[in-house]
GUKEDREN-874792 format. One record per atom (N, C-alpha, C): y, x, z. Coordinates in steps of 0.2 Angstrom, whole numbers, padded with zeros to 4 digits, always signed. Last residue first. Example, Ala and Ser with C-alpha at 12.3 -4.5 7.8 and 13.67 -1.06 7.14 Angstrom:
2
-0011+0064+0035-0005+0068+0036+0000+0064+0039-0028+0066+0039-0022+0062+0039-0016+0066+0039
//
This chain:
436
+0598+0636+0679+0605+0637+0681+0610+0638+0675+0588+0622+0674+0589+0629+0674+0596+0630+0676+0579+0611+0683+0585+0612+0680+0587+0619+0680+0564+0602+0684+0567+0608+0685+0574+0608+0681+0561+0589+0685+0556+0594+0687+0559+0600+0688+0568+0574+0691+0569+0581+0688+0563+0585+0690+0557+0560+0693+0563+0563+0693+0563+0570+0690+0549+0545+0687+0549+0552+0690+0556+0554+0690+0544+0528+0692+0549+0533+0688+0549+0540+0692+0528+0521+0692+0534+0524+0696+0538+0528+0691+0524+0511+0677+0522+0515+0684+0529+0517+0687+0522+0496+0668+0526+0502+0670+0524+0505+0677+0506+0493+0660+0511+0491+0664+0515+0497+0667+0501+0497+0644+0500+0498+0651+0507+0496+0654+0502+0496+0630+0501+0490+0634+0500+0491+0641+0515+0504+0620+0509+0505+0625+0508+0498+0628+0522+0513+0607+0520+0507+0610+0514+0507+0614+0534+0526+0609+0527+0524+0608+0525+0517+0611+0548+0533+0602+0546+0527+0606+0539+0525+0604+0558+0546+0603+0552+0544+0600+0549+0539+0605+0574+0551+0599+0570+0546+0603+0564+0544+0599+0585+0564+0599+0579+0561+0595+0575+0557+0600+0602+0567+0599+0596+0565+0604+0591+0561+0599+0613+0580+0597+0609+0575+0594+0603+0573+0600+0627+0583+0608+0623+0584+0601+0619+0579+0599+0632+0579+0620+0637+0580+0614+0633+0582+0608+0624+0575+0630+0626+0582+0630+0631+0584+0624+0621+0563+0627+0626+0563+0632+0628+0571+0633+0619+0562+0609+0616+0563+0616+0622+0563+0621+0618+0550+0596+0622+0555+0599+0620+0556+0607+0601+0548+0588+0608+0545+0591+0612+0551+0594+0588+0542+0580+0592+0547+0581+0599+0545+0583+0571+0536+0582+0578+0535+0582+0582+0541+0583+0555+0529+0578+0559+0536+0579+0567+0534+0578+0544+0518+0585+0549+0520+0580+0552+0526+0582+0527+0510+0586+0534+0512+0589+0539+0514+0583+0514+0508+0582+0519+0502+0582+0526+0503+0584+0508+0520+0582+0507+0516+0588+0511+0509+0588+0512+0526+0571+0505+0524+0571+0503+0520+0577+0526+0528+0573+0524+0522+0569+0516+0520+0569+0525+0540+0580+0528+0534+0583+0525+0528+0579+0519+0549+0570+0516+0547+0577+0518+0541+0580+0529+0548+0561+0522+0546+0559+0518+0545+0565+0540+0554+0568+0540+0547+0565+0533+0544+0564+0536+0567+0570+0537+0562+0576+0537+0555+0573+0534+0572+0557+0529+0572+0562+0530+0567+0567+0548+0571+0553+0542+0567+0550+0536+0567+0554+0555+0580+0561+0556+0572+0562+0551+0568+0558+0549+0592+0557+0548+0589+0564+0549+0582+0565+0552+0592+0543+0545+0592+0545+0544+0589+0552+0565+0594+0538+0563+0588+0541+0556+0587+0543+0570+0606+0535+0565+0603+0530+0563+0596+0532+0587+0611+0536+0581+0609+0539+0576+0605+0534+0599+0616+0531+0593+0620+0529+0587+0617+0532+0608+0606+0536+0608+0613+0539+0602+0617+0537+0598+0591+0538+0603+0595+0535+0603+0602+0538+0587+0584+0542+0593+0583+0546+0599+0587+0543+0576+0574+0532+0579+0581+0534+0586+0580+0537+0571+0562+0528+0567+0566+0532+0569+0573+0533+0579+0552+0522+0577+0558+0517+0572+0563+0521+0581+0543+0533+0579+0541+0526+0576+0546+0522+0586+0551+0543+0579+0547+0544+0577+0545+0537+0598+0555+0538+0593+0560+0540+0586+0557+0540+0605+0544+0536+0603+0547+0530+0597+0552+0532+0607+0541+0550+0603+0536+0546+0601+0540+0539+0615+0552+0555+0608+0551+0557+0604+0547+0553+0625+0563+0549+0623+0556+0546+0616+0555+0549+0626+0575+0556+0632+0572+0553+0630+0564+0552+0619+0579+0571+0618+0578+0564+0623+0573+0561+0625+0593+0582+0623+0586+0580+0622+0585+0573+0629+0605+0588+0634+0602+0583+0632+0595+0581+0621+0604+0604+0623+0607+0598+0628+0603+0594+0615+0600+0616+0622+0600+0616+0625+0604+0610+0601+0588+0614+0604+0595+0615+0611+0594+0614+0586+0579+0619+0593+0579+0618+0596+0587+0618+0573+0569+0617+0575+0576+0616+0582+0577+0614+0563+0557+0625+0570+0558+0622+0571+0566+0623+0550+0547+0623+0552+0554+0624+0558+0555+0621+0544+0532+0630+0549+0535+0626+0549+0542+0628+0532+0519+0629+0533+0525+0632+0538+0529+0627+0531+0501+0632+0533+0507+0628+0534+0513+0632+0530+0490+0640+0525+0491+0635+0527+0497+0630+0539+0493+0651+0533+0488+0651+0528+0489+0646+0542+0511+0650+0544+0504+0651+0538+0499+0651+0546+0527+0654+0540+0522+0654+0543+0515+0655+0552+0542+0648+0554+0535+0650+0547+0531+0649+0557+0558+0649+0551+0554+0648+0553+0547+0652+0568+0570+0641+0567+0564+0646+0561+0560+0644+0574+0586+0640+0569+0581+0638+0568+0576+0644+0589+0595+0635+0585+0591+0640+0579+0587+0636+0599+0610+0632+0595+0604+0630+0591+0601+0636+0612+0620+0628+0608+0617+0633+0604+0611+0629+0614+0635+0619+0615+0628+0619+0610+0625+0624+0611+0649+0619+0615+0647+0624+0616+0639+0624+0612+0650+0601+0609+0652+0607+0614+0650+0613+0615+0635+0591+0616+0642+0593+0613+0643+0600+0602+0626+0583+0607+0626+0588+0609+0633+0590+0590+0626+0575+0596+0623+0572+0602+0623+0577+0579+0631+0582+0581+0634+0576+0588+0632+0573+0579+0625+0594+0580+0632+0595+0582+0635+0588+0577+0611+0590+0582+0613+0594+0584+0621+0594+0565+0612+0582+0571+0611+0579+0577+0613+0583+0556+0615+0593+0557+0620+0588+0564+0619+0584+0556+0602+0599+0559+0608+0603+0561+0614+0598+0549+0595+0589+0556+0593+0591+0560+0599+0594+0537+0602+0588+0541+0602+0582+0548+0600+0584+0532+0601+0601+0534+0607+0599+0538+0607+0593+0531+0587+0602+0535+0590+0606+0537+0597+0604+0521+0585+0591+0527+0582+0591+0532+0585+0595+0510+0592+0597+0513+0594+0590+0520+0591+0589+0507+0585+0608+0509+0592+0609+0513+0594+0602+0503+0573+0602+0509+0573+0606+0512+0580+0607+0491+0578+0597+0496+0575+0592+0503+0575+0596+0484+0582+0609+0485+0586+0603+0491+0584+0599+0482+0570+0616+0486+0575+0618+0488+0580+0613+0483+0554+0606+0480+0560+0609+0484+0566+0611+0492+0540+0613+0491+0545+0608+0487+0551+0610+0499+0531+0622+0493+0529+0618+0492+0534+0612+0501+0539+0638+0504+0538+0631+0498+0536+0627+0504+0537+0655+0499+0536+0650+0502+0535+0643+0510+0547+0666+0512+0542+0662+0507+0542+0656+0511+0553+0683+0507+0552+0677+0509+0546+0673+0527+0560+0688+0521+0556+0689+0517+0555+0683+0537+0568+0684+0533+0570+0690+0527+0566+0691+0545+0567+0673+0538+0569+0671+0535+0571+0678+0559+0564+0673+0554+0558+0672+0547+0560+0671+0566+0578+0664+0567+0572+0668+0561+0567+0667+0569+0594+0663+0564+0589+0661+0565+0584+0666+0582+0605+0656+0579+0601+0661+0574+0596+0658+0591+0620+0653+0587+0615+0651+0584+0611+0657+0602+0633+0646+0600+0628+0651+0596+0623+0649+0598+0647+0637+0598+0640+0636+0597+0636+0643+0596+0661+0634+0601+0659+0639+0603+0651+0638+0586+0666+0627+0592+0664+0623+0598+0661+0628+0577+0669+0637+0579+0674+0633+0585+0673+0629+0575+0656+0642+0578+0661+0646+0581+0666+0642+0568+0650+0630+0575+0647+0633+0578+0652+0637+0557+0657+0630+0561+0658+0625+0568+0656+0627+0551+0652+0642+0552+0659+0641+0557+0661+0636+0550+0638+0640+0555+0641+0645+0556+0648+0644+0540+0634+0632+0546+0636+0628+0551+0638+0633+0530+0632+0641+0529+0637+0636+0535+0639+0633+0535+0623+0650+0533+0629+0653+0532+0634+0647+0536+0612+0640+0542+0615+0643+0541+0622+0646+0522+0610+0639+0526+0612+0633+0532+0615+0635+0518+0606+0652+0515+0612+0649+0519+0614+0643+0526+0594+0653+0527+0600+0658+0524+0606+0655+0521+0586+0643+0528+0589+0643+0529+0595+0648+0508+0584+0647+0510+0587+0641+0517+0590+0641+0510+0577+0659+0507+0583+0659+0508+0587+0653+0517+0565+0654+0520+0570+0659+0517+0577+0659+0507+0559+0646+0513+0562+0643+0516+0567+0648+0490+0560+0646+0496+0560+0651+0502+0563+0648+0484+0550+0633+0484+0556+0636+0490+0555+0642+0472+0542+0621+0478+0542+0626+0478+0549+0629+0460+0541+0614+0467+0539+0611+0473+0539+0615+0445+0547+0612+0450+0546+0617+0457+0546+0613+0435+0550+0604+0437+0543+0603+0443+0542+0608+0435+0566+0594+0434+0562+0600+0437+0555+0599+0428+0576+0582+0433+0571+0584+0431+0567+0590+0423+0593+0588+0422+0586+0584+0427+0581+0587+0432+0608+0586+0430+0603+0590+0429+0596+0587+0439+0615+0577+0431+0615+0576+0428+0610+0581+0452+0613+0580+0450+0612+0573+0442+0611+0573+0453+0618+0593+0454+0611+0592+0451+0609+0585+0451+0632+0591+0446+0628+0595+0447+0620+0594+0462+0635+0582+0455+0636+0580+0450+0632+0584+0472+0632+0591+0472+0628+0585+0465+0629+0582+0470+0641+0601+0470+0634+0603+0469+0630+0596+0472+0653+0594+0466+0652+0597+0465+0644+0599+0486+0651+0592+0481+0651+0586+0474+0650+0589+0491+0652+0605+0492+0646+0601+0487+0646+0595+0488+0665+0608+0485+0660+0612+0485+0653+0608+0496+0672+0599+0489+0672+0598+0485+0667+0602+0508+0668+0604+0507+0666+0598+0499+0666+0597+0508+0675+0616+0508+0668+0616+0506+0665+0610+0508+0688+0611+0502+0686+0615+0502+0678+0615+0521+0688+0605+0515+0689+0601+0508+0687+0605+0528+0688+0617+0529+0682+0612+0523+0682+0607+0525+0700+0622+0523+0694+0626+0523+0688+0621+0530+0709+0613+0522+0709+0614+0520+0702+0618+0543+0707+0614+0540+0705+0608+0532+0704+0608+0545+0712+0627+0546+0705+0625+0543+0702+0619+0542+0726+0624+0538+0722+0628+0539+0714+0627+0548+0736+0617+0545+0730+0613+0541+0725+0617+0551+0746+0625+0557+0742+0623+0554+0735+0619+0540+0754+0628+0542+0748+0633+0547+0744+0630+0533+0756+0611+0535+0758+0618+0537+0752+0622+0529+0755+0598+0536+0755+0599+0538+0756+0606+0516+0754+0596+0519+0760+0595+0526+0761+0597+0513+0740+0599+0511+0745+0604+0514+0752+0603+0518+0735+0587+0522+0734+0593+0520+0739+0598+0507+0738+0578+0513+0740+0577+0518+0740+0583+0497+0730+0584+0496+0738+0584+0503+0741+0583+0502+0717+0582+0501+0720+0589+0501+0727+0589+0501+0717+0568+0508+0717+0571+0507+0719+0578+0487+0717+0566+0491+0722+0564+0498+0723+0567+0484+0705+0573+0482+0711+0575+0486+0717+0573+0491+0696+0564+0493+0697+0571+0491+0703+0574+0484+0698+0552+0491+0700+0552+0493+0701+0560+0471+0692+0558+0472+0699+0555+0479+0702+0555+0473+0679+0562+0472+0684+0567+0473+0691+0564+0474+0670+0551+0481+0673+0554+0479+0679+0559+0462+0666+0549+0465+0672+0544+0471+0674+0547+0460+0656+0557+0457+0662+0559+0460+0668+0555+0467+0646+0551+0470+0648+0557+0467+0655+0559+0459+0644+0540+0466+0646+0539+0469+0649+0545+0448+0639+0547+0447+0645+0543+0454+0648+0542+0452+0628+0553+0450+0633+0557+0449+0640+0553+0455+0620+0541+0460+0622+0546+0458+0628+0551+0442+0619+0536+0448+0623+0532+0453+0625+0537+0435+0612+0546+0433+0619+0544+0439+0623+0540+0442+0600+0545+0442+0604+0551+0440+0612+0550+0439+0596+0532+0446+0597+0534+0446+0602+0540+0425+0594+0533+0428+0599+0529+0435+0601+0530+0425+0584+0543+0422+0590+0544+0425+0596+0540+0432+0574+0535+0435+0577+0541+0432+0583+0544+0423+0572+0525+0429+0574+0523+0433+0577+0530+0411+0567+0532+0411+0573+0528+0418+0576+0527+0417+0556+0538+0414+0561+0542+0414+0568+0539+0419+0548+0526+0425+0550+0531+0423+0556+0535+0406+0547+0522+0411+0550+0518+0417+0553+0522+0401+0539+0532+0398+0545+0530+0403+0550+0526+0409+0527+0531+0409+0531+0537+0406+0538+0536+0405+0523+0518+0412+0525+0519+0413+0530+0525+0392+0520+0520+0394+0525+0515+0401+0528+0516+0394+0510+0529+0390+0516+0531+0392+0521+0526+0401+0500+0521+0404+0503+0527+0400+0509+0529+0391+0497+0512+0397+0500+0510+0401+0504+0516+0382+0491+0520+0380+0497+0517+0386+0501+0514+0390+0480+0524+0387+0485+0529+0385+0491+0526+0391+0473+0512+0397+0476+0515+0395+0481+0520+0378+0470+0509+0381+0475+0505+0387+0478+0508+0376+0461+0520+0372+0467+0519+0375+0472+0515+0385+0451+0516+0386+0455+0522+0382+0461+0522+0378+0447+0505+0385+0449+0504+0387+0454+0510+0365+0442+0510+0366+0448+0505+0373+0451+0505+0367+0438+0527+0367+0436+0520+0368+0443+0516+0360+0449+0540+0364+0443+0538+0363+0442+0530+0362+0467+0540+0359+0461+0543+0363+0455+0540+0361+0485+0542+0363+0479+0538+0359+0473+0540+0367+0492+0556+0361+0490+0553+0362+0484+0548+0381+0504+0555+0379+0497+0555+0372+0496+0552+0388+0517+0565+0385+0514+0559+0383+0507+0560+0399+0529+0572+0397+0522+0572+0394+0520+0565+0403+0542+0573+0396+0541+0574+0394+0533+0573+0416+0543+0575+0414+0544+0568+0406+0543+0568+0428+0535+0583+0421+0536+0584+0417+0536+0577+0441+0532+0580+0439+0539+0580+0432+0540+0582+0445+0519+0579+0447+0522+0585+0445+0530+0585+0439+0516+0567+0446+0517+0567+0449+0520+0573+0426+0514+0572+0428+0519+0567+0435+0521+0567+0428+0503+0579+0426+0509+0583+0428+0515+0578+0432+0493+0569+0437+0495+0575+0435+0502+0578+0420+0493+0562+0426+0495+0559+0432+0497+0564+0412+0488+0572+0410+0494+0569+0417+0497+0566+0417+0475+0573+0417+0480+0579+0416+0487+0577+0415+0470+0560+0422+0471+0563+0422+0475+0569+0401+0470+0560+0405+0474+0555+0412+0475+0557+0398+0461+0570+0396+0468+0571+0400+0473+0566+0404+0450+0565+0407+0453+0571+0405+0460+0572+0395+0447+0554+0403+0449+0553+0406+0452+0559+0383+0445+0561+0384+0451+0556+0391+0452+0555+0387+0433+0568+0385+0439+0571+0385+0446+0567+0390+0424+0557+0395+0427+0562+0393+0433+0566+0377+0423+0552+0383+0426+0548+0388+0428+0552+0370+0418+0562+0368+0424+0559+0373+0427+0555+0377+0406+0565+0377+0412+0570+0375+0418+0567+0375+0399+0554+0382+0401+0555+0382+0407+0560+0361+0396+0556+0363+0400+0550+0370+0403+0551+0362+0389+0567+0358+0395+0567+0360+0399+0561+0370+0378+0563+0372+0383+0568+0369+0389+0568+0361+0372+0554+0368+0375+0552+0371+0380+0557+0351+0368+0563+0350+0373+0557+0356+0376+0555+0358+0359+0571+0355+0365+0574+0354+0370+0568+0363+0350+0562+0368+0354+0565+0365+0360+0568+0350+0345+0558+0354+0348+0553+0360+0352+0556+0346+0339+0570+0342+0344+0567+0346+0348+0562+0356+0329+0572+0356+0335+0576+0352+0340+0574+0353+0321+0560+0360+0324+0561+0359+0330+0566+0340+0317+0563+0341+0321+0557+0348+0325+0558+0342+0310+0575+0338+0316+0575+0339+0321+0569+0350+0300+0571+0352+0304+0575+0348+0311+0575+0340+0294+0562+0347+0296+0559+0350+0301+0564+0330+0290+0571+0329+0294+0566+0335+0298+0563+0338+0281+0579+0335+0287+0582+0334+0292+0577+0340+0271+0569+0346+0274+0572+0344+0281+0575+0327+0267+0567+0330+0270+0561+0336+0274+0564+0324+0261+0580+0320+0267+0577+0324+0270+0572+0334+0251+0580+0334+0256+0585+0330+0262+0583+0329+0243+0569+0335+0246+0568+0336+0252+0573+0317+0239+0576+0316+0243+0570+0323+0247+0568+0322+0231+0586+0318+0237+0588+0318+0242+0582+0329+0221+0579+0333+0226+0583+0329+0232+0585+0318+0215+0572+0323+0218+0568+0327+0223+0573+0308+0208+0580+0307+0215+0578+0312+0219+0574+0314+0193+0574+0309+0196+0578+0307+0203+0576+0322+0185+0567+0325+0192+0568+0320+0196+0573+0315+0173+0566+0318+0176+0560+0320+0183+0561+0313+0170+0579+0308+0171+0575+0310+0175+0569+0326+0167+0583+0323+0172+0586+0317+0175+0582+0330+0156+0576+0333+0162+0574+0329+0168+0577+0314+0146+0572+0320+0148+0576+0323+0155+0574+0309+0135+0561+0309+0142+0562+0315+0144+0566+0300+0120+0560+0307+0123+0562+0305+0130+0564+0293+0111+0547+0292+0116+0552+0298+0120+0553+0287+0096+0541+0293+0099+0543+0291+0105+0549+0280+0088+0528+0278+0092+0534+0284+0096+0535+0280+0072+0521+0284+0079+0522+0282+0082+0528+0270+0062+0510+0272+0064+0517+0276+0071+0516+0267+0047+0500+0268+0054+0501+0270+0056+0508+0260+0035+0489+0263+0037+0496+0263+0045+0496+0254+0029+0479+0261+0031+0478+0264+0034+0484+0238+0035+0481+0242+0030+0479+0249+0032+0477+0236+0047+0494+0233+0043+0489+0238+0037+0487+0250+0060+0494+0244+0056+0497+0241+0051+0492+0257+0075+0493+0256+0069+0489+0249+0066+0492+0269+0083+0503+0262+0082+0502+0261+0076+0499+0282+0096+0505+0280+0089+0503+0272+0089+0501+0289+0104+0518+0283+0105+0513+0281+0098+0511+0303+0112+0524+0300+0105+0522+0295+0106+0516+0308+0122+0537+0304+0122+0531+0301+0115+0529+0323+0126+0543+0318+0121+0543+0315+0121+0536+0330+0139+0553+0329+0136+0547+0323+0131+0548+0343+0141+0567+0337+0143+0563+0336+0140+0556+0354+0138+0573+0349+0141+0577+0343+0142+0573+0358+0125+0563+0361+0129+0569+0355+0131+0573+0349+0127+0548+0352+0123+0553+0355+0128+0558+0345+0127+0531+0348+0131+0536+0351+0126+0541+0330+0123+0524+0336+0120+0526+0339+0124+0532+0319+0126+0510+0321+0127+0517+0328+0125+0518+0304+0118+0502+0311+0120+0502+0313+0122+0509+0290+0117+0491+0293+0117+0498+0300+0120+0497+0290+0105+0477+0289+0112+0480+0293+0112+0487+0292+0093+0473+0285+0095+0473+0284+0102+0476+0302+0079+0478+0301+0085+0475+0293+0087+0475+0304+0069+0487+0305+0068+0480+0303+0074+0476+0304+0075+0499+0299+0070+0497+0298+0069+0490+0316+0081+0499+0310+0085+0499+0304+0081+0497+0325+0070+0500+0325+0075+0495+0319+0079+0494+0321+0066+0513+0320+0062+0507+0320+0066+0501+0326+0077+0521+0318+0075+0521+0317+0071+0514+0339+0076+0518+0335+0082+0516+0328+0081+0516+0342+0064+0524+0343+0065+0517+0339+0071+0515+0339+0066+0538+0335+0062+0534+0336+0063+0526+0339+0084+0543+0342+0077+0542+0338+0073+0537+0327+0091+0554+0330+0091+0548+0333+0084+0547+0320+0088+0566+0326+0092+0566+0330+0091+0560+0307+0079+0575+0311+0081+0568+0318+0084+0570+0293+0082+0583+0300+0082+0584+0304+0084+0578+0280+0070+0579+0282+0077+0581+0290+0076+0583+0279+0059+0566+0275+0062+0572+0278+0069+0573+0286+0044+0560+0287+0052+0561+0284+0054+0567+0277+0031+0552+0281+0034+0558+0281+0042+0557+0279+0026+0535+0276+0026+0541+0280+0029+0546+0284+0028+0522+0282+0021+0524+0279+0020+0531+0278+0044+0522+0282+0039+0519+0280+0032+0520+0279+0053+0537+0274+0049+0532+0279+0044+0529+0283+0068+0542+0286+0062+0540+0282+0059+0535+0279+0078+0556+0277+0075+0550+0280+0069+0548+0284+0094+0564+0285+0086+0563+0282+0084+0556+0285+0107+0575+0282+0104+0570+0283+0096+0570+0289+0113+0587+0292+0115+0581+0290+0112+0575+0282+0114+0599+0287+0108+0598+0291+0109+0591+0273+0123+0602+0280+0125+0603+0285+0119+0602+0262+0117+0596+0262+0118+0603+0269+0119+0606+0265+0117+0583+0265+0111+0586+0265+0112+0593+0265+0131+0580+0271+0128+0579+0271+0121+0583+0251+0133+0582+0256+0136+0586+0262+0133+0586+0240+0118+0582+0244+0124+0579+0249+0127+0583+0235+0108+0589+0230+0114+0588+0234+0120+0584+0244+0098+0588+0243+0102+0594+0239+0108+0594+0242+0093+0575+0248+0097+0577+0247+0101+0583+0230+0085+0578+0230+0091+0573+0236+0096+0574+0235+0075+0587+0229+0080+0589+0229+0086+0585+0244+0069+0579+0246+0073+0585+0241+0078+0587+0236+0064+0569+0241+0069+0567+0243+0073+0573+0229+0054+0577+0225+0060+0573+0230+0066+0571+0240+0046+0580+0236+0050+0585+0232+0056+0582+0245+0042+0568+0249+0046+0572+0245+0050+0577+0236+0042+0553+0237+0039+0560+0240+0044+0564+0232+0047+0541+0240+0047+0542+0241+0044+0549+0219+0057+0535+0221+0051+0539+0229+0052+0540+0215+0066+0524+0210+0062+0528+0213+0056+0531+0227+0073+0521+0222+0070+0515+0217+0065+0518+0231+0077+0533+0235+0072+0529+0231+0069+0524+0222+0088+0534+0222+0082+0539+0225+0076+0536+0226+0097+0524+0219+0093+0524+0219+0087+0528+0239+0100+0529+0238+0097+0522+0231+0093+0522+0240+0108+0540+0240+0101+0541+0239+0097+0534+0241+0121+0535+0235+0119+0540+0235+0112+0541+0253+0122+0529+0247+0121+0525+0241+0119+0529+0262+0124+0540+0262+0118+0536+0256+0117+0532+0258+0137+0544+0257+0131+0549+0257+0124+0545+0261+0144+0532+0254+0143+0534+0253+0138+0539+0275+0142+0533+0271+0139+0527+0264+0139+0529+0278+0150+0544+0279+0142+0544+0275+0139+0538+0275+0162+0539+0271+0160+0545+0272+0152+0545+0285+0164+0530+0278+0163+0527+0273+0161+0533+0296+0164+0538+0295+0159+0534+0288+0158+0531+0293+0177+0544+0294+0171+0548+0293+0164+0544+0293+0186+0533+0287+0185+0537+0287+0178+0542+0306+0184+0529+0301+0182+0525+0295+0181+0529+0313+0190+0541+0314+0183+0539+0308+0180+0534+0308+0203+0540+0306+0199+0546+0307+0192+0544+0313+0207+0527+0306+0207+0528+0304+0202+0534+0326+0207+0530+0324+0202+0525+0316+0201+0526+0327+0217+0539+0329+0211+0541+0326+0205+0537+0322+0228+0532+0319+0226+0538+0320+0219+0540+0333+0229+0522+0326+0227+0520+0322+0225+0526+0343+0233+0530+0343+0226+0527+0337+0224+0524+0339+0246+0533+0340+0241+0539+0340+0234+0536+0338+0252+0521+0332+0251+0525+0333+0245+0530+0352+0252+0518+0347+0248+0514+0341+0247+0517+0355+0261+0529+0358+0255+0528+0354+0250+0524+0348+0273+0526+0346+0269+0532+0349+0262+0531+0353+0280+0515+0346+0278+0515+0345+0272+0521+0366+0282+0517+0364+0280+0511+0357+0277+0511+0366+0287+0530+0369+0280+0529+0367+0278+0522+0361+0300+0528+0357+0295+0532+0360+0288+0531+0371+0306+0520+0364+0304+0517+0360+0299+0521+0381+0306+0529+0382+0302+0522+0375+0300+0519+0376+0314+0539+0378+0307+0540+0378+0303+0534+0374+0326+0532+0368+0322+0534+0370+0315+0536+0388+0329+0530+0383+0328+0524+0377+0324+0526+0394+0329+0543+0396+0325+0538+0391+0324+0532+0386+0339+0549+0386+0332+0552+0389+0327+0546+0388+0350+0541+0381+0348+0542+0381+0340+0544+0402+0352+0544+0400+0351+0537+0393+0348+0537+0402+0355+0558+0405+0349+0555+0403+0347+0548+0394+0367+0557+0392+0361+0561+0395+0355+0559+0403+0375+0550+0397+0373+0547+0394+0367+0550+0414+0375+0559+0415+0372+0552+0408+0371+0549+0408+0382+0570+0410+0375+0571+0411+0371+0564+0406+0394+0564+0400+0390+0566+0402+0383+0567+0418+0398+0561+0414+0397+0556+0408+0393+0558
//
């Protein structure tokens, strides 16, 4: 924008400068020529009283020597019927024509102009005073004046460019602040605000941005409070269920352990809901997978499900918050436990490429009959609501990635969650654990 404004100011100022300076330059040249011709007329007029008194060559020579044109050899006097005094340059025909007239005339010659001034003498005689004006005298001071005019034009253009650049810088600075603030707000920094500055339109946009940011902050705060309140309400039935399990004796120990894990998860949900939004948009995917597989391993052992985790021994940065990745992993593993028979094996693989991070959840179940249709309608069939696939798809697409369904090497379904990342690939990991 600044370059565009600078180019516009150069174009406009140049056109205005040319429109005024070109006529001024012509006027300066014509003024210099008029001044030189007027000086020649004064030189000629100075000899008219002398010619009225005498036409002798000696007297005329002394009179011509007292003038500047005479000293420079630019003056001549043609006396009708007599001699020519000085250095003549005009053709005889032109001199004769001037003698027959009553007004001064000019004749263009190589290197300048000649002024011919007729003078009437006593009787029928006459004389012509010839004054030569060199081209240097005609253009004296013209080049200097043109240089001054050119300098004025350059100063005007540079001044207009400077003013345009300052105006453009103000607009660009305000626009960049607005873009930076929008990017920060989109990254999760809800405290980002803008001090309105710049043109009225950008000030209005900044005020609208601040209003939007305040509204978003209020809505997210209300949403967090609602989620925390709903999660907190779960504690009452969980407490009642815990009391009921305590009355069943040692046989209900596995159920009590599962209930304890559920209480831990509810506490985590409440804490996460009440925690202010953070700007962090990445996490260690390997650590998240290890934690979630440790959580699901107890249920897998109860159901006799062999499992393994591949590629999660070294840190792998994923471009999503840890909480959102945890929700996706839990949703996909929950689908495995709900929609495959007990004893069905499953595996989770973490893959890191040049600009992508992939999480592959595979099982040895019956599989999905039509993966493409399942992706389109958001449900895999067999009574599934498709919530887990939808959560995973939205997370993948938020990073520019994708969700794919394929046949796994175990014989069942393989859900592939690909997250776009700009991080260079790191070392590949190996198996964390393989159940017997």
